[in-house]
C-alpha positions in Angstrom: -9.0 -22.5 52.1 -8.1 -19.7 54.6 -11.3 -17.7 53.7 -13.4 -20.7 54.7 -11.6 -21.0 58.1 -12.0 -17.3 58.9 -15.8 -17.4 58.0 -16.4 -20.1 60.7 -15.7 -17.7 63.6 -18.9 -15.7 63.8 -21.4 -18.6 63.4 -19.3 -20.6 66.0 -19.4 -17.6 68.3 -23.2 -17.2 68.0 -23.9 -20.8 68.6 -21.7 -20.9 71.7 -23.1 -17.6 72.9 -26.7 -18.9 72.7 -25.8 -22.2 74.3 -23.9 -20.5 77.2 -26.6 -17.8 78.1 -29.0 -20.1 80.1 -26.4 -21.8 82.3 -24.7 -18.5 83.2 -28.1 -16.8 83.9 -29.0 -19.8 86.1 -25.7 -19.6 87.9 -26.1 -15.9 88.6 -29.7 -16.4 89.9 -28.3 -18.8 92.4 -25.8 -16.2 93.6 -28.3 -13.3 93.7 -29.0 -11.7 97.1 -32.4 -10.7 98.4 -31.8 -7.0 97.7 -30.3 -7.3 94.2 -32.0 -6.0 91.2 -34.0 -8.7 89.4 -32.4 -7.9 86.0 -28.9 -8.3 87.5 -28.5 -12.0 86.7 -29.8 -11.6 83.2 -27.2 -8.9 82.4 -24.3 -10.5 84.2 -25.1 -13.9 82.7 -25.3 -12.5 79.2 -22.0 -10.6 79.6 -20.2 -13.6 81.0 -21.6 -15.8 78.2 -20.4 -13.3 75.6 -16.9 -13.2 77.1 -16.5 -17.0 77.5 -17.9 -17.6 73.9 -15.4 -15.0 72.6 -12.4 -16.6 74.4 -13.5 -20.1 73.2 -14.0 -18.9 69.6 -10.5 -17.3 69.7 -9.0 -20.5 71.0 -10.7 -22.7 68.3 -9.8 -20.3 65.5 -6.2 -20.1 66.7 -5.9 -23.9 66.8 -7.6 -24.3 63.3 -5.2 -21.7 61.8 -2.2 -23.4 63.4 -3.3 -26.8 62.1 -3.9 -25.5 58.6 -0.6 -23.5 58.5 1.3 -26.7 59.5 -0.6 -28.7 56.9 0.1 -26.1 54.2 3.8 -26.1 55.0 4.1 -29.9 54.8 4.8 -30.5 58.5 3.0 -33.2 60.3 
């Protein structure tokens, strides 16, 4: 069962990453100044989406592991 739980991480990360890229790029375009490089929001939005997706994936994997460890030990 643990192998199935660990295999969920990367697909979950990729889905979150793809879903978070557009809102973060849009957010950075709103904060862009007149003299900023036009590719700045694309890069910053992508990096922030990657970071947030990584943190959320880590949190979900930790909670799943905790849930299944408690379930395996017989605790409710």
